[in-house]
PDB file as gemmi writes it, atoms N, CA and C in Angstrom:
CRYST1    1.000    1.000    1.000  90.00  90.00  90.00 P 1                      
ATOM      1  N   MET A   1     -19.495 -17.457 165.800  1.00  0.00           N  
ATOM      2  CA  MET A   1     -19.232 -16.190 165.224  1.00  0.00           C  
ATOM      3  C   MET A   1     -18.874 -16.287 163.751  1.00  0.00           C  
ATOM      4  N   THR A   2     -19.486 -15.418 163.017  1.00  0.00           N  
ATOM      5  CA  THR A   2     -19.260 -15.387 161.543  1.00  0.00           C  
ATOM      6  C   THR A   2     -18.088 -14.470 161.278  1.00  0.00           C  
ATOM      7  N   THR A   3     -17.268 -14.873 160.350  1.00  0.00           N  
ATOM      8  CA  THR A   3     -16.129 -14.033 159.836  1.00  0.00           C  
ATOM      9  C   THR A   3     -16.444 -13.553 158.505  1.00  0.00           C  
ATOM     10  N   VAL A   4     -16.239 -12.255 158.218  1.00  0.00           N  
ATOM     11  CA  VAL A   4     -16.429 -11.737 156.860  1.00  0.00           C  
ATOM     12  C   VAL A   4     -15.398 -10.732 156.571  1.00  0.00           C  
ATOM     13  N   THR A   5     -15.128 -10.640 155.254  1.00  0.00           N  
ATOM     14  CA  THR A   5     -14.175  -9.531 154.809  1.00  0.00           C  
ATOM     15  C   THR A   5     -14.955  -8.227 154.830  1.00  0.00           C  
ATOM     16  N   ALA A   6     -14.165  -7.119 154.853  1.00  0.00           N  
ATOM     17  CA  ALA A   6     -14.713  -5.828 154.786  1.00  0.00           C  
ATOM     18  C   ALA A   6     -15.579  -5.636 153.550  1.00  0.00           C  
ATOM     19  N   LYS A   7     -15.137  -6.174 152.310  1.00  0.00           N  
ATOM     20  CA  LYS A   7     -15.819  -6.137 151.085  1.00  0.00           C  
ATOM     21  C   LYS A   7     -17.093  -6.854 151.223  1.00  0.00           C  
ATOM     22  N   GLN A   8     -17.138  -8.065 151.750  1.00  0.00           N  
ATOM     23  CA  GLN A   8     -18.378  -8.848 151.951  1.00  0.00           C  
ATOM     24  C   GLN A   8     -19.421  -8.061 152.828  1.00  0.00           C  
ATOM     25  N   LEU A   9     -18.822  -7.501 153.889  1.00  0.00           N  
ATOM     26  CA  LEU A   9     -19.719  -6.711 154.815  1.00  0.00           C  
ATOM     27  C   LEU A   9     -20.342  -5.497 154.061  1.00  0.00           C  
ATOM     28  N   ARG A  10     -19.458  -4.810 153.337  1.00  0.00           N  
ATOM     29  CA  ARG A  10     -20.034  -3.635 152.589  1.00  0.00           C  
ATOM     30  C   ARG A  10     -21.152  -4.017 151.540  1.00  0.00           C  
ATOM     31  N   GLU A  11     -20.882  -5.132 150.827  1.00  0.00           N  
ATOM     32  CA  GLU A  11     -21.762  -5.542 149.792  1.00  0.00           C  
ATOM     33  C   GLU A  11     -23.122  -6.109 150.362  1.00  0.00           C  
ATOM     34  N   ASN A  12     -23.044  -6.725 151.518  1.00  0.00           N  
ATOM     35  CA  ASN A  12     -24.203  -7.367 152.097  1.00  0.00           C  
ATOM     36  C   ASN A  12     -24.588  -6.802 153.462  1.00  0.00           C  
ATOM     37  N   LEU A  13     -24.420  -5.596 153.650  1.00  0.00           N  
ATOM     38  CA  LEU A  13     -24.561  -4.990 154.962  1.00  0.00           C  
ATOM     39  C   LEU A  13     -25.929  -5.356 155.610  1.00  0.00           C  
ATOM     40  N   SER A  14     -27.042  -5.184 154.931  1.00  0.00           N  
ATOM     41  CA  SER A  14     -28.345  -5.473 155.558  1.00  0.00           C  
ATOM     42  C   SER A  14     -28.497  -6.951 156.012  1.00  0.00           C  
ATOM     43  N   LEU A  15     -27.872  -7.830 155.257  1.00  0.00           N  
ATOM     44  CA  LEU A  15     -27.935  -9.287 155.660  1.00  0.00           C  
ATOM     45  C   LEU A  15     -27.147  -9.425 156.981  1.00  0.00           C  
ATOM     46  N   TYR A  16     -25.962  -8.894 157.123  1.00  0.00           N  
ATOM     47  CA  TYR A  16     -25.229  -9.021 158.402  1.00  0.00           C  
ATOM     48  C   TYR A  16     -25.835  -8.257 159.502  1.00  0.00           C  
ATOM     49  N   LEU A  17     -26.446  -7.115 159.207  1.00  0.00           N  
ATOM     50  CA  LEU A  17     -27.173  -6.380 160.293  1.00  0.00           C  
ATOM     51  C   LEU A  17     -28.373  -7.221 160.754  1.00  0.00           C  
ATOM     52  N   ASP A  18     -29.073  -7.869 159.898  1.00  0.00           N  
ATOM     53  CA  ASP A  18     -30.172  -8.820 160.335  1.00  0.00           C  
ATOM     54  C   ASP A  18     -29.581  -9.894 161.221  1.00  0.00           C  
ATOM     55  N   ARG A  19     -28.456 -10.447 160.862  1.00  0.00           N  
ATOM     56  CA  ARG A  19     -27.854 -11.561 161.627  1.00  0.00           C  
ATOM     57  C   ARG A  19     -27.469 -10.998 163.044  1.00  0.00           C  
ATOM     58  N   MET A  20     -26.894  -9.826 163.015  1.00  0.00           N  
ATOM     59  CA  MET A  20     -26.592  -9.212 164.316  1.00  0.00           C  
ATOM     60  C   MET A  20     -27.741  -8.947 165.146  1.00  0.00           C  
ATOM     61  N   GLU A  21     -28.791  -8.488 164.510  1.00  0.00           N  
ATOM     62  CA  GLU A  21     -30.041  -8.281 165.265  1.00  0.00           C  
ATOM     63  C   GLU A  21     -30.618  -9.521 165.911  1.00  0.00           C  
ATOM     64  N   ALA A  22     -30.315 -10.686 165.241  1.00  0.00           N  
ATOM     65  CA  ALA A  22     -30.720 -11.948 165.775  1.00  0.00           C  
ATOM     66  C   ALA A  22     -29.784 -12.446 166.794  1.00  0.00           C  
ATOM     67  N   GLY A  23     -28.737 -11.704 167.136  1.00  0.00           N  
ATOM     68  CA  GLY A  23     -27.944 -12.187 168.212  1.00  0.00           C  
ATOM     69  C   GLY A  23     -26.496 -12.612 167.821  1.00  0.00           C  
ATOM     70  N   GLU A  24     -26.241 -12.600 166.568  1.00  0.00           N  
ATOM     71  CA  GLU A  24     -24.938 -13.196 166.118  1.00  0.00           C  
ATOM     72  C   GLU A  24     -23.805 -12.115 166.155  1.00  0.00           C  
ATOM     73  N   GLU A  25     -22.672 -12.547 166.524  1.00  0.00           N  
ATOM     74  CA  GLU A  25     -21.469 -11.678 166.508  1.00  0.00           C  
ATOM     75  C   GLU A  25     -20.692 -11.906 165.236  1.00  0.00           C  
ATOM     76  N   ILE A  26     -20.213 -10.826 164.640  1.00  0.00           N  
ATOM     77  CA  ILE A  26     -19.512 -10.935 163.334  1.00  0.00           C  
ATOM     78  C   ILE A  26     -18.132 -10.318 163.412  1.00  0.00           C  
ATOM     79  N   ALA A  27     -17.077 -11.141 162.993  1.00  0.00           N  
ATOM     80  CA  ALA A  27     -15.773 -10.636 162.993  1.00  0.00           C  
ATOM     81  C   ALA A  27     -15.454 -10.183 161.614  1.00  0.00           C  
ATOM     82  N   VAL A  28     -14.766  -8.970 161.510  1.00  0.00           N  
ATOM     83  CA  VAL A  28     -14.442  -8.419 160.147  1.00  0.00           C  
ATOM     84  C   VAL A  28     -12.929  -8.585 160.015  1.00  0.00           C  
ATOM     85  N   ILE A  29     -12.546  -9.143 158.891  1.00  0.00           N  
ATOM     86  CA  ILE A  29     -11.134  -9.406 158.620  1.00  0.00           C  
ATOM     87  C   ILE A  29     -10.637  -8.561 157.362  1.00  0.00           C  
ATOM     88  N   ARG A  30      -9.356  -8.145 157.499  1.00  0.00           N  
ATOM     89  CA  ARG A  30      -8.663  -7.529 156.322  1.00  0.00           C  
ATOM     90  C   ARG A  30      -7.272  -8.144 156.258  1.00  0.00           C  
ATOM     91  N   HIS A  31      -6.922  -8.575 155.061  1.00  0.00           N  
ATOM     92  CA  HIS A  31      -5.523  -9.218 154.890  1.00  0.00           C  
ATOM     93  C   HIS A  31      -5.399 -10.355 155.876  1.00  0.00           C  
ATOM     94  N   SER A  32      -6.409 -11.136 156.110  1.00  0.00           N  
ATOM     95  CA  SER A  32      -6.416 -12.331 156.847  1.00  0.00           C  
ATOM     96  C   SER A  32      -6.280 -12.202 158.362  1.00  0.00           C  
ATOM     97  N   ALA A  33      -6.453 -10.942 158.796  1.00  0.00           N  
ATOM     98  CA  ALA A  33      -6.418 -10.638 160.286  1.00  0.00           C  
ATOM     99  C   ALA A  33      -7.700  -9.983 160.729  1.00  0.00           C  
ATOM    100  N   ILE A  34      -8.186 -10.324 161.847  1.00  0.00           N  
ATOM    101  CA  ILE A  34      -9.430  -9.783 162.404  1.00  0.00           C  
ATOM    102  C   ILE A  34      -9.046  -8.309 162.828  1.00  0.00           C  
ATOM    103  N   ILE A  35      -9.799  -7.370 162.254  1.00  0.00           N  
ATOM    104  CA  ILE A  35      -9.641  -5.963 162.640  1.00  0.00           C  
ATOM    105  C   ILE A  35     -10.720  -5.410 163.531  1.00  0.00           C  
ATOM    106  N   GLY A  36     -11.730  -6.198 163.784  1.00  0.00           N  
ATOM    107  CA  GLY A  36     -12.804  -5.765 164.593  1.00  0.00           C  
ATOM    108  C   GLY A  36     -13.940  -6.789 164.732  1.00  0.00           C  
ATOM    109  N   ARG A  37     -14.799  -6.550 165.768  1.00  0.00           N  
ATOM    110  CA  ARG A  37     -16.004  -7.431 165.840  1.00  0.00           C  
ATOM    111  C   ARG A  37     -17.218  -6.613 166.077  1.00  0.00           C  
ATOM    112  N   LEU A  38     -18.221  -6.995 165.400  1.00  0.00           N  
ATOM    113  CA  LEU A  38     -19.606  -6.360 165.509  1.00  0.00           C  
ATOM    114  C   LEU A  38     -20.424  -7.239 166.426  1.00  0.00           C  
ATOM    115  N   LYS A  39     -20.889  -6.651 167.524  1.00  0.00           N  
ATOM    116  CA  LYS A  39     -21.688  -7.385 168.427  1.00  0.00           C  
ATOM    117  C   LYS A  39     -23.038  -6.684 168.543  1.00  0.00           C  
ATOM    118  N   PRO A  40     -24.099  -7.541 168.740  1.00  0.00           N  
ATOM    119  CA  PRO A  40     -25.496  -7.018 168.950  1.00  0.00           C  
ATOM    120  C   PRO A  40     -25.515  -6.202 170.157  1.00  0.00           C  
ATOM    121  N   ALA A  41     -26.343  -5.172 170.275  1.00  0.00           N  
ATOM    122  CA  ALA A  41     -26.498  -4.381 171.422  1.00  0.00           C  
ATOM    123  C   ALA A  41     -27.273  -5.224 172.474  1.00  0.00           C  
ATOM    124  N   GLN A  42     -26.878  -5.049 173.749  1.00  0.00           N  
ATOM    125  CA  GLN A  42     -27.575  -5.753 174.797  1.00  0.00           C  
ATOM    126  C   GLN A  42     -28.939  -5.185 174.891  1.00  0.00           C  
ATOM    127  N   LYS A  43     -29.896  -6.093 175.080  1.00  0.00           N  
ATOM    128  CA  LYS A  43     -31.302  -5.651 175.181  1.00  0.00           C  
ATOM    129  C   LYS A  43     -31.506  -5.091 176.598  1.00  0.00           C  
ATOM    130  N   ALA A  44     -32.313  -4.042 176.715  1.00  0.00           N  
ATOM    131  CA  ALA A  44     -32.626  -3.474 178.023  1.00  0.00           C  
ATOM    132  C   ALA A  44     -33.349  -4.595 178.884  1.00  0.00           C  
ATOM    133  N   ARG A  45     -32.871  -4.611 180.089  1.00  0.00           N  
ATOM    134  CA  ARG A  45     -33.552  -5.505 181.019  1.00  0.00           C  
ATOM    135  C   ARG A  45     -34.814  -4.869 181.628  1.00  0.00           C  
ATOM    136  N   LYS A  46     -35.850  -5.684 181.687  1.00  0.00           N  
ATOM    137  CA  LYS A  46     -37.073  -5.133 182.256  1.00  0.00           C  
ATOM    138  C   LYS A  46     -36.969  -5.238 183.777  1.00  0.00           C  
ATOM    139  N   GLY A  47     -37.190  -4.139 184.429  1.00  0.00           N  
ATOM    140  CA  GLY A  47     -37.066  -4.155 185.871  1.00  0.00           C  
ATOM    141  C   GLY A  47     -38.322  -4.612 186.565  1.00  0.00           C  
ATOM    142  N   ASN A  48     -38.301  -5.040 187.728  1.00  0.00           N  
ATOM    143  CA  ASN A  48     -39.328  -5.436 188.504  1.00  0.00           C  
ATOM    144  C   ASN A  48     -39.846  -4.292 189.379  1.00  0.00           C  
ATOM    145  N   GLY A  49     -40.910  -3.604 189.059  1.00  0.00           N  
ATOM    146  CA  GLY A  49     -41.289  -2.491 189.734  1.00  0.00           C  
ATOM    147  C   GLY A  49     -41.621  -2.666 191.250  1.00  0.00           C  
ATOM    148  N   MET A  50     -42.141  -3.885 191.564  1.00  0.00           N  
ATOM    149  CA  MET A  50     -42.462  -4.234 192.979  1.00  0.00           C  
ATOM    150  C   MET A  50     -41.189  -4.361 193.757  1.00  0.00           C  
ATOM    151  N   ALA A  51     -40.060  -4.806 193.176  1.00  0.00           N  
ATOM    152  CA  ALA A  51     -38.879  -4.977 193.871  1.00  0.00           C  
ATOM    153  C   ALA A  51     -38.287  -3.578 194.178  1.00  0.00           C  
ATOM    154  N   VAL A  52     -38.409  -2.676 193.257  1.00  0.00           N  
ATOM    155  CA  VAL A  52     -37.951  -1.286 193.455  1.00  0.00           C  
ATOM    156  C   VAL A  52     -38.807  -0.629 194.613  1.00  0.00           C  
ATOM    157  N   VAL A  53     -40.032  -0.827 194.577  1.00  0.00           N  
ATOM    158  CA  VAL A  53     -40.944  -0.249 195.679  1.00  0.00           C  
ATOM    159  C   VAL A  53     -40.516  -0.825 196.995  1.00  0.00           C  
ATOM    160  N   ALA A  54     -40.291  -2.151 197.058  1.00  0.00           N  
ATOM    161  CA  ALA A  54     -39.848  -2.716 198.302  1.00  0.00           C  
ATOM    162  C   ALA A  54     -38.495  -2.266 198.766  1.00  0.00           C  
ATOM    163  N   ALA A  55     -37.573  -2.037 197.877  1.00  0.00           N  
ATOM    164  CA  ALA A  55     -36.293  -1.541 198.243  1.00  0.00           C  
ATOM    165  C   ALA A  55     -36.397  -0.098 198.812  1.00  0.00           C  
ATOM    166  N   ILE A  56     -37.250   0.711 198.150  1.00  0.00           N  
ATOM    167  CA  ILE A  56     -37.388   2.058 198.661  1.00  0.00           C  
ATOM    168  C   ILE A  56     -38.054   2.024 200.030  1.00  0.00           C  
ATOM    169  N   GLY A  57     -38.966   1.149 200.268  1.00  0.00           N  
ATOM    170  CA  GLY A  57     -39.656   1.043 201.508  1.00  0.00           C  
ATOM    171  C   GLY A  57     -38.588   0.673 202.634  1.00  0.00           C  
ATOM    172  N   GLU A  58     -37.782  -0.287 202.296  1.00  0.00           N  
ATOM    173  CA  GLU A  58     -36.702  -0.737 203.247  1.00  0.00           C  
ATOM    174  C   GLU A  58     -35.780   0.491 203.599  1.00  0.00           C  
ATOM    175  N   TYR A  59     -35.405   1.243 202.560  1.00  0.00           N  
ATOM    176  CA  TYR A  59     -34.513   2.395 202.794  1.00  0.00           C  
ATOM    177  C   TYR A  59     -35.171   3.451 203.676  1.00  0.00           C  
ATOM    178  N   HIS A  60     -36.485   3.734 203.450  1.00  0.00           N  
ATOM    179  CA  HIS A  60     -37.188   4.649 204.293  1.00  0.00           C  
ATOM    180  C   HIS A  60     -37.239   4.139 205.795  1.00  0.00           C  
ATOM    181  N   LYS A  61     -37.489   2.863 205.907  1.00  0.00           N  
ATOM    182  CA  LYS A  61     -37.484   2.348 207.235  1.00  0.00           C  
ATOM    183  C   LYS A  61     -36.126   2.513 207.954  1.00  0.00           C  
ATOM    184  N   TYR A  62     -35.075   2.230 207.196  1.00  0.00           N  
ATOM    185  CA  TYR A  62     -33.692   2.418 207.665  1.00  0.00           C  
ATOM    186  C   TYR A  62     -33.481   3.892 208.168  1.00  0.00           C  
ATOM    187  N   LEU A  63     -33.946   4.812 207.278  1.00  0.00           N  
ATOM    188  CA  LEU A  63     -33.793   6.279 207.670  1.00  0.00           C  
ATOM    189  C   LEU A  63     -34.631   6.666 208.939  1.00  0.00           C  
ATOM    190  N   ASP A  64     -35.816   6.113 209.030  1.00  0.00           N  
ATOM    191  CA  ASP A  64     -36.648   6.310 210.122  1.00  0.00           C  
ATOM    192  C   ASP A  64     -36.062   5.795 211.457  1.00  0.00           C  
ATOM    193  N   ASP A  65     -35.578   4.522 211.348  1.00  0.00           N  
ATOM    194  CA  ASP A  65     -34.977   3.840 212.509  1.00  0.00           C  
ATOM    195  C   ASP A  65     -33.770   4.473 213.049  1.00  0.00           C  
ATOM    196  N   ASN A  66     -33.071   5.192 212.137  1.00  0.00           N  
ATOM    197  CA  ASN A  66     -31.878   5.879 212.512  1.00  0.00           C  
ATOM    198  C   ASN A  66     -31.933   7.345 212.729  1.00  0.00           C  
ATOM    199  N   GLY A  67     -33.250   7.831 212.836  1.00  0.00           N  
ATOM    200  CA  GLY A  67     -33.534   9.204 213.006  1.00  0.00           C  
ATOM    201  C   GLY A  67     -33.059  10.200 211.929  1.00  0.00           C  
ATOM    202  N   ILE A  68     -33.004   9.723 210.797  1.00  0.00           N  
ATOM    203  CA  ILE A  68     -32.532  10.500 209.660  1.00  0.00           C  
ATOM    204  C   ILE A  68     -33.776  11.098 208.900  1.00  0.00           C  
ATOM    205  N   LYS A  69     -33.903  12.420 208.831  1.00  0.00           N  
ATOM    206  CA  LYS A  69     -35.009  13.028 208.061  1.00  0.00           C  
ATOM    207  C   LYS A  69     -34.583  13.096 206.575  1.00  0.00           C  
ATOM    208  N   PHE A  70     -35.506  12.666 205.766  1.00  0.00           N  
ATOM    209  CA  PHE A  70     -35.286  12.721 204.320  1.00  0.00           C  
ATOM    210  C   PHE A  70     -36.578  12.877 203.681  1.00  0.00           C  
ATOM    211  N   ASP A  71     -36.893  14.129 203.212  1.00  0.00           N  
ATOM    212  CA  ASP A  71     -38.101  14.304 202.491  1.00  0.00           C  
ATOM    213  C   ASP A  71     -37.764  14.268 201.044  1.00  0.00           C  
ATOM    214  N   VAL A  72     -38.522  13.542 200.248  1.00  0.00           N  
ATOM    215  CA  VAL A  72     -38.213  13.334 198.806  1.00  0.00           C  
ATOM    216  C   VAL A  72     -38.898  14.414 198.048  1.00  0.00           C  
ATOM    217  N   ASP A  73     -38.014  15.053 197.152  1.00  0.00           N  
ATOM    218  CA  ASP A  73     -38.557  16.053 196.215  1.00  0.00           C  
ATOM    219  C   ASP A  73     -38.637  15.396 194.854  1.00  0.00           C  
ATOM    220  N   LEU A  74     -39.779  15.159 194.347  1.00  0.00           N  
ATOM    221  CA  LEU A  74     -39.842  14.392 193.136  1.00  0.00           C  
ATOM    222  C   LEU A  74     -39.312  15.139 191.864  1.00  0.00           C  
ATOM    223  N   ASN A  75     -39.036  16.463 192.060  1.00  0.00           N  
ATOM    224  CA  ASN A  75     -38.454  17.182 190.984  1.00  0.00           C  
ATOM    225  C   ASN A  75     -36.938  17.103 190.824  1.00  0.00           C  
ATOM    226  N   LYS A  76     -36.312  16.438 191.815  1.00  0.00           N  
ATOM    227  CA  LYS A  76     -34.866  16.274 191.761  1.00  0.00           C  
ATOM    228  C   LYS A  76     -34.478  14.931 191.144  1.00  0.00           C  
ATOM    229  N   SER A  77     -33.251  14.925 190.587  1.00  0.00           N  
ATOM    230  CA  SER A  77     -32.756  13.707 189.934  1.00  0.00           C  
ATOM    231  C   SER A  77     -32.349  12.739 191.032  1.00  0.00           C  
ATOM    232  N   VAL A  78     -32.143  11.449 190.577  1.00  0.00           N  
ATOM    233  CA  VAL A  78     -31.669  10.445 191.549  1.00  0.00           C  
ATOM    234  C   VAL A  78     -30.300  10.862 192.107  1.00  0.00           C  
ATOM    235  N   LYS A  79     -29.464  11.389 191.311  1.00  0.00           N  
ATOM    236  CA  LYS A  79     -28.059  11.765 191.796  1.00  0.00           C  
ATOM    237  C   LYS A  79     -28.208  12.883 192.878  1.00  0.00           C  
ATOM    238  N   GLU A  80     -29.058  13.882 192.630  1.00  0.00           N  
ATOM    239  CA  GLU A  80     -29.297  14.889 193.681  1.00  0.00           C  
ATOM    240  C   GLU A  80     -29.915  14.297 194.935  1.00  0.00           C  
ATOM    241  N   LEU A  81     -30.883  13.423 194.867  1.00  0.00           N  
ATOM    242  CA  LEU A  81     -31.425  12.745 196.041  1.00  0.00           C  
ATOM    243  C   LEU A  81     -30.459  11.941 196.753  1.00  0.00           C  
ATOM    244  N   TYR A  82     -29.525  11.266 196.076  1.00  0.00           N  
ATOM    245  CA  TYR A  82     -28.521  10.452 196.657  1.00  0.00           C  
ATOM    246  C   TYR A  82     -27.596  11.312 197.484  1.00  0.00           C  
ATOM    247  N   HIS A  83     -27.126  12.351 196.851  1.00  0.00           N  
ATOM    248  CA  HIS A  83     -26.248  13.221 197.604  1.00  0.00           C  
ATOM    249  C   HIS A  83     -26.857  13.940 198.842  1.00  0.00           C  
ATOM    250  N   GLU A  84     -28.083  14.226 198.679  1.00  0.00           N  
ATOM    251  CA  GLU A  84     -28.877  14.850 199.830  1.00  0.00           C  
ATOM    252  C   GLU A  84     -28.943  13.810 200.947  1.00  0.00           C  
ATOM    253  N   ALA A  85     -29.198  12.556 200.535  1.00  0.00           N  
ATOM    254  CA  ALA A  85     -29.340  11.541 201.598  1.00  0.00           C  
ATOM    255  C   ALA A  85     -28.008  11.365 202.301  1.00  0.00           C  
ATOM    256  N   LEU A  86     -26.876  11.353 201.582  1.00  0.00           N  
ATOM    257  CA  LEU A  86     -25.581  11.284 202.220  1.00  0.00           C  
ATOM    258  C   LEU A  86     -25.299  12.461 203.108  1.00  0.00           C  
ATOM    259  N   ASN A  87     -25.729  13.600 202.674  1.00  0.00           N  
ATOM    260  CA  ASN A  87     -25.442  14.820 203.470  1.00  0.00           C  
ATOM    261  C   ASN A  87     -26.191  14.817 204.833  1.00  0.00           C  
ATOM    262  N   ASN A  88     -27.319  14.103 204.793  1.00  0.00           N  
ATOM    263  CA  ASN A  88     -28.191  14.048 205.963  1.00  0.00           C  
ATOM    264  C   ASN A  88     -27.871  12.839 206.818  1.00  0.00           C  
ATOM    265  N   ASP A  89     -27.081  11.982 206.395  1.00  0.00           N  
ATOM    266  CA  ASP A  89     -26.678  10.752 207.181  1.00  0.00           C  
ATOM    267  C   ASP A  89     -25.464  11.029 208.084  1.00  0.00           C  
ATOM    268  N   PRO A  90     -25.613  11.012 209.311  1.00  0.00           N  
ATOM    269  CA  PRO A  90     -24.421  11.333 210.138  1.00  0.00           C  
ATOM    270  C   PRO A  90     -23.277  10.307 209.975  1.00  0.00           C  
ATOM    271  N   LYS A  91     -23.566   9.115 209.586  1.00  0.00           N  
ATOM    272  CA  LYS A  91     -22.528   8.085 209.373  1.00  0.00           C  
ATOM    273  C   LYS A  91     -21.562   8.559 208.288  1.00  0.00           C  
ATOM    274  N   TYR A  92     -22.082   9.180 207.210  1.00  0.00           N  
ATOM    275  CA  TYR A  92     -21.331   9.586 206.086  1.00  0.00           C  
ATOM    276  C   TYR A  92     -20.957  11.049 206.047  1.00  0.00           C  
ATOM    277  N   ALA A  93     -21.420  11.843 207.029  1.00  0.00           N  
ATOM    278  CA  ALA A  93     -21.213  13.293 207.046  1.00  0.00           C  
ATOM    279  C   ALA A  93     -19.791  13.685 206.996  1.00  0.00           C  
ATOM    280  N   GLN A  94     -18.879  12.889 207.607  1.00  0.00           N  
ATOM    281  CA  GLN A  94     -17.433  13.349 207.644  1.00  0.00           C  
ATOM    282  C   GLN A  94     -16.767  13.087 206.253  1.00  0.00           C  
ATOM    283  N   TYR A  95     -17.421  12.288 205.373  1.00  0.00           N  
ATOM    284  CA  TYR A  95     -16.850  12.014 204.072  1.00  0.00           C  
ATOM    285  C   TYR A  95     -17.420  12.876 202.961  1.00  0.00           C  
ATOM    286  N   VAL A  96     -18.508  13.491 203.198  1.00  0.00           N  
ATOM    287  CA  VAL A  96     -19.239  14.311 202.166  1.00  0.00           C  
ATOM    288  C   VAL A  96     -18.928  15.721 202.283  1.00  0.00           C  
ATOM    289  N   THR A  97     -18.510  16.321 201.060  1.00  0.00           N  
ATOM    290  CA  THR A  97     -18.280  17.758 201.072  1.00  0.00           C  
ATOM    291  C   THR A  97     -19.674  18.452 200.892  1.00  0.00           C  
ATOM    292  N   LYS A  98     -19.915  19.418 201.781  1.00  0.00           N  
ATOM    293  CA  LYS A  98     -21.174  20.082 201.649  1.00  0.00           C  
ATOM    294  C   LYS A  98     -21.173  21.056 200.507  1.00  0.00           C  
ATOM    295  N   ARG A  99     -22.241  21.052 199.721  1.00  0.00           N  
ATOM    296  CA  ARG A  99     -22.331  21.949 198.559  1.00  0.00           C  
ATOM    297  C   ARG A  99     -23.082  23.151 198.904  1.00  0.00           C  
ATOM    298  N   ARG A 100     -22.737  24.264 198.251  1.00  0.00           N  
ATOM    299  CA  ARG A 100     -23.372  25.544 198.578  1.00  0.00           C  
ATOM    300  C   ARG A 100     -24.591  25.702 197.696  1.00  0.00           C  
TER     301      ARG A 100                                                      
END                                                                             
């Protein structure tokens, strides 16, 4: 981790931004004490589309095996679909508040 003063950071901002972009963490000091750390953003992980498709297939099999009807409306958000699935699952019905 690199340590810089606020003045050094201000005067060479693009240099330190490039170093952060390369994955380096930078500590900023004032009056000999660290006042903060600048960390690079975490890169988005690339998902495995086939794993998602397999998981959805397993979930549909679970629903079918347990006699739970669940028709997917592609215009709904994931959160809406999740709550709908819980509302339709008798195992969770006692814990879910029905929405009007």
